[in-house]
C-alpha positions as a printed Julia matrix, in Angstrom:
337×3 Matrix{Float64}:
 -224.62  -32.85  173.98
 -227.88  -34.23  174.65
 -226.83  -36.65  177.83
 -224.32  -36.4   180.51
 -220.39  -38.23  179.41
 -220.25  -41.66  180.99
 -217.05  -42.96  181.56
 -216.09  -46.64  182.16
 -212.95  -48.89  182.51
 -210.3   -50.71  180.04
 -208.28  -52.56  182.24
 -205.14  -54.5   181.06
 -203.29  -56.17  184.38
 -200.22  -54.47  183.81
 -197.25  -56.06  185.04
 -195.4   -54.04  187.34
 -191.41  -54.34  188.12
 -190.7   -55.23  192.27
 -193.98  -57.32  192.48
 -195.29  -61.04  191.42
 -197.2   -60.41  188.45
 -200.05  -63.12  189.82
 -200.86  -59.69  192.09
 -201.69  -57.58  188.91
 -204.17  -60.01  187.78
 -206.13  -59.53  191.54
 -205.47  -55.55  191.4
 -207.77  -56.03  188.15
 -210.34  -57.57  190.24
 -209.8   -54.92  192.95
 -210.1   -52.14  190.33
 -213.58  -53.99  189.54
 -215.16  -53.53  192.48
 -213.19  -49.69  192.89
 -214.61  -49.25  190.22
 -218.07  -50.44  190.21
 -218.93  -48.44  193.31
 -217.87  -45.51  192.09
 -220.72  -45.35  189.08
 -218.69  -46.59  185.89
 -220.9   -48.48  183.02
 -218.44  -50.48  182.08
 -215.6   -52.25  182.92
 -213.54  -54.13  179.85
 -210.7   -56.13  179.74
 -207.91  -56.85  177.51
 -206.75  -60.16  176.13
 -202.73  -59.85  175.34
 -199.81  -62.98  174.72
 -196.25  -63.58  175.78
 -196.58  -60.45  176.15
 -193.99  -58.92  179.47
 -195.62  -55.38  180.34
 -199.43  -57.04  179.96
 -200.83  -60.5   181.55
 -204.37  -60.36  180.78
 -204.03  -62.97  178.76
 -207.54  -64.89  179.6
 -210.66  -61.65  179.65
 -213.06  -64.47  180.36
 -211.74  -65.93  183.02
 -211.22  -62.45  185.06
 -214.75  -61.82  183.77
 -216.25  -64.64  185.99
 -214.01  -63.62  188.53
 -215.52  -59.89  188.77
 -218.64  -60.76  187.77
 -219.1   -63.0   191.1
 -217.76  -60.19  192.96
 -219.72  -57.44  191.4
 -223.84  -56.92  191.41
 -224.23  -53.92  188.37
 -221.57  -52.82  186.33
 -221.63  -54.59  182.6
 -218.38  -56.36  182.58
 -216.87  -57.02  179.47
 -214.31  -58.23  176.65
 -212.28  -55.63  174.89
 -211.97  -58.11  173.77
 -211.37  -61.75  172.57
 -209.26  -61.82  169.74
 -211.34  -63.78  167.58
 -209.17  -65.31  165.09
 -207.57  -67.49  167.32
 -210.42  -69.61  168.5
 -213.67  -71.61  166.91
 -216.6   -68.57  167.79
 -219.16  -71.4   168.92
 -216.5   -72.43  171.7
 -216.77  -68.29  172.75
 -220.26  -68.32  172.69
 -220.78  -71.36  175.16
 -218.0   -68.97  177.43
 -220.1   -66.06  177.39
 -223.52  -67.86  177.32
 -222.09  -69.03  180.49
 -220.26  -65.32  182.07
 -224.4   -63.98  181.0
 -225.65  -66.89  183.2
 -223.67  -65.79  185.88
 -224.36  -62.26  185.42
 -227.6   -61.78  183.72
 -227.64  -58.65  181.54
 -224.21  -57.7   182.79
 -221.53  -59.31  179.46
 -220.33  -57.52  176.99
 -218.34  -59.67  174.06
 -216.21  -57.03  172.34
 -213.99  -58.49  169.55
 -211.16  -57.68  167.6
 -209.54  -59.2   164.55
 -205.55  -58.06  166.13
 -203.79  -60.71  167.19
 -202.39  -58.94  170.38
 -199.08  -60.97  170.3
 -196.42  -61.26  167.63
 -196.48  -63.85  164.65
 -195.02  -66.95  166.38
 -197.17  -66.45  169.35
 -200.48  -65.91  167.36
 -199.03  -69.3   165.53
 -198.87  -71.23  168.31
 -203.28  -70.14  169.23
 -203.89  -70.63  165.9
 -201.3   -72.09  162.82
 -203.68  -71.23  159.84
 -202.16  -68.62  158.8
 -205.14  -67.13  156.93
 -206.96  -67.43  160.11
 -207.81  -63.1   160.25
 -209.06  -63.58  156.76
 -212.31  -65.85  157.83
 -213.28  -62.7   160.29
 -216.65  -61.42  158.95
 -217.99  -64.87  158.41
 -216.79  -65.69  162.22
 -218.73  -62.55  163.9
 -221.36  -63.15  161.63
 -221.41  -66.9   163.29
 -220.09  -65.86  166.58
 -223.3   -63.27  166.76
 -225.77  -65.6   165.81
 -225.07  -68.61  168.28
 -224.87  -65.81  170.91
 -228.54  -64.59  170.23
 -229.74  -67.86  169.55
 -230.76  -66.71  166.34
 -230.39  -69.49  163.42
 -227.39  -70.22  160.89
 -228.75  -71.13  157.28
 -229.57  -74.49  155.84
 -226.05  -75.31  154.64
 -223.51  -74.48  156.77
 -222.06  -76.72  159.0
 -223.6   -75.25  162.02
 -226.9   -75.16  161.69
 -229.42  -76.38  163.89
 -226.31  -76.45  166.89
 -227.16  -74.14  169.76
 -225.07  -72.52  172.32
 -226.1   -73.52  175.93
 -226.8   -72.01  178.41
 -229.97  -70.41  177.26
 -231.35  -67.57  179.25
 -233.77  -64.34  178.78
 -230.5   -61.89  178.76
 -227.38  -62.58  176.08
 -223.96  -61.18  176.17
 -223.97  -57.52  173.98
 -221.18  -58.47  171.19
 -219.25  -54.67  170.33
 -216.94  -54.31  167.34
 -213.41  -53.22  168.28
 -211.23  -51.23  166.24
 -208.45  -48.67  165.6
 -208.96  -48.57  161.76
 -212.04  -48.39  159.26
 -211.91  -52.46  158.85
 -213.37  -52.79  162.28
 -216.03  -49.43  161.56
 -217.28  -50.85  158.09
 -217.22  -54.28  159.96
 -219.62  -53.11  162.64
 -221.61  -50.64  160.36
 -222.34  -53.71  157.71
 -223.81  -55.59  161.4
 -224.96  -53.29  162.6
 -223.42  -53.86  165.91
 -221.89  -50.96  168.65
 -218.67  -50.13  167.3
 -214.89  -48.96  169.96
 -212.03  -47.43  168.83
 -209.18  -48.26  170.47
 -208.16  -43.92  170.84
 -204.96  -45.15  172.68
 -203.18  -47.5   170.51
 -203.45  -44.87  167.85
 -202.86  -41.53  169.71
 -206.44  -40.7   168.29
 -204.5   -40.46  164.86
 -207.71  -42.1   162.58
 -210.57  -41.86  165.26
 -212.71  -39.8   163.81
 -212.8   -40.84  160.7
 -213.65  -44.09  161.95
 -216.55  -43.21  163.49
 -217.93  -41.33  160.46
 -217.27  -44.31  158.14
 -219.11  -46.64  160.9
 -222.14  -43.75  160.84
 -221.98  -43.9   157.23
 -222.43  -47.71  156.36
 -224.81  -48.52  159.33
 -226.95  -50.64  158.63
 -229.7   -51.7   161.66
 -228.67  -55.19  162.43
 -228.59  -55.78  165.84
 -228.99  -51.95  166.99
 -231.42  -50.32  165.3
 -229.48  -47.19  165.69
 -224.98  -46.32  166.14
 -223.7   -46.97  169.11
 -220.06  -46.23  169.95
 -217.54  -45.91  172.67
 -213.96  -44.81  172.22
 -210.94  -46.36  174.58
 -209.0   -43.17  176.0
 -205.8   -43.3   177.87
 -205.98  -40.99  180.89
 -204.22  -40.34  184.31
 -205.23  -38.09  187.29
 -204.5   -36.93  190.87
 -204.53  -34.64  193.07
 -202.76  -32.25  191.89
 -201.18  -31.6   188.12
 -197.58  -32.15  189.1
 -198.46  -35.51  191.08
 -200.11  -36.62  188.2
 -196.66  -35.85  185.64
 -194.49  -37.7   187.86
 -196.43  -40.27  187.47
 -197.64  -40.54  184.59
 -193.58  -40.89  183.58
 -193.94  -44.58  184.23
 -196.11  -45.04  180.86
 -193.94  -42.62  179.27
 -191.32  -44.52  179.95
 -192.48  -47.72  178.7
 -194.33  -46.24  175.58
 -191.18  -44.75  174.35
 -189.45  -48.61  174.99
 -192.25  -49.98  173.22
 -191.31  -47.61  170.02
 -187.77  -49.36  169.17
 -189.71  -53.25  170.65
 -188.56  -53.33  173.98
 -190.77  -54.47  176.46
 -190.91  -55.17  180.11
 -192.51  -54.5   183.14
 -193.66  -51.03  184.31
 -191.12  -49.03  186.65
 -192.16  -47.19  189.33
 -191.28  -42.95  188.5
 -188.02  -42.56  189.6
 -186.65  -44.79  187.65
 -188.56  -44.27  184.32
 -186.43  -41.38  183.27
 -183.97  -42.16  181.52
 -181.8   -40.14  178.41
 -183.36  -40.26  175.37
 -181.98  -39.86  171.55
 -183.34  -37.16  169.34
 -186.1   -39.62  167.21
 -187.44  -41.01  171.23
 -187.3   -36.92  173.03
 -189.27  -36.12  169.82
 -191.95  -38.74  169.82
 -191.86  -38.31  173.7
 -193.15  -34.59  173.52
 -195.82  -35.43  171.07
 -196.93  -37.66  173.2
 -196.94  -35.19  176.15
 -198.81  -32.67  174.09
 -201.66  -34.95  173.61
 -201.63  -36.59  176.96
 -204.82  -36.36  179.22
 -202.73  -35.62  182.39
 -203.62  -33.69  185.18
 -206.04  -32.83  187.8
 -209.41  -33.99  187.4
 -210.67  -31.16  186.41
 -208.37  -31.27  183.67
 -208.92  -34.01  182.51
 -212.31  -34.01  182.27
 -212.97  -31.37  180.42
 -210.15  -33.05  177.68
 -212.83  -35.8   178.14
 -215.81  -33.94  177.73
 -214.4   -31.67  174.61
 -212.97  -35.07  172.8
 -216.78  -36.71  172.93
 -218.33  -33.31  172.62
 -216.15  -33.4   169.21
 -216.44  -36.83  168.27
 -220.55  -36.84  169.09
 -220.21  -39.5   171.24
 -221.39  -39.69  175.34
 -219.29  -42.64  176.84
 -215.23  -42.82  177.32
 -213.68  -46.14  178.55
 -210.1   -44.72  180.55
 -207.68  -46.53  180.54
 -205.26  -45.82  182.76
 -201.11  -47.2   183.81
 -199.55  -46.69  186.86
 -197.1   -48.46  189.31
 -198.46  -47.98  192.55
 -201.93  -49.44  191.91
 -203.39  -46.92  194.8
 -202.65  -44.13  192.36
 -204.72  -45.96  189.58
 -207.18  -46.4   192.28
 -206.93  -42.46  192.89
 -207.2   -41.71  189.15
 -210.76  -43.4   188.93
 -211.85  -42.07  191.78
 -210.46  -38.67  190.75
 -212.29  -38.12  187.52
 -216.06  -39.66  188.92
 -215.92  -36.99  191.58
 -215.27  -34.7   188.85
 -217.66  -36.09  185.81
 -220.36  -36.45  188.78
 -220.98  -40.18  188.25
 -223.59  -41.87  190.46
 -222.08  -44.18  193.45
 -223.35  -47.52  193.43
């Protein structure tokens, strides 16, 4: 690779058994400060609704809190589920965020609902909202960048304020070829949700993105992948901590959602199909000592021809999560702030 591996963070404000959900939100802000000190490139926040396991519902609000308590790290949404909202309002929100943290705001957008059908209808009752996603992205980019919309468009002459010398950077998020093609068409940076698909389709989506890329917002393709990873002081400890995430992932396969359990309470007997899925997941998991995990991340980055990986980590104990990011930063030789 031409450049060293850069690491970033995605946090979802995961609900944890035995603690209030409000604590999860505050832990996210504290984690952002910690990761800035460690030298991470970005700190991204997800959007989910009515999901008992993830309580990060409003990334734009959390971003404002983090902007007030950090100075260098880029802050972003991963992402805003655009079909739920009016692009003009999203542009205004993120222009305000850019005013609070000039040149540090990433506006990641996605088409997926981030919730179930009923909740999605409450956010936007239009059942065909997702069909207008490409048009929404075009409008959003125009309002974010200050580029005029064409005559005849309902938004022609309408400006999203506040204006400044800097502007949020729009990212396209995805876990399939659809987002990859759209990012290529608009010339946007692209992020693949490797942690959602366990890597399936990742290489193909990145290749499609590069093949369809047309200079637009960017002159050249820019991509990263979001990967689930966990490091601890020993490999044994890392696998012990992984039990919480493992249980949540297996339960999700059968539609069971709930707060993250402590490792000792997460172990249960699995049905044959569940055990097969569990073993498959363990075989691909990036879990172990910091050196082991960073080696896997570097190998993945080289295979995908990228130089940035966004790491997402779930642990029941917030201290273990912070320690994981600390160990990875040290092993990857990130430059502390």
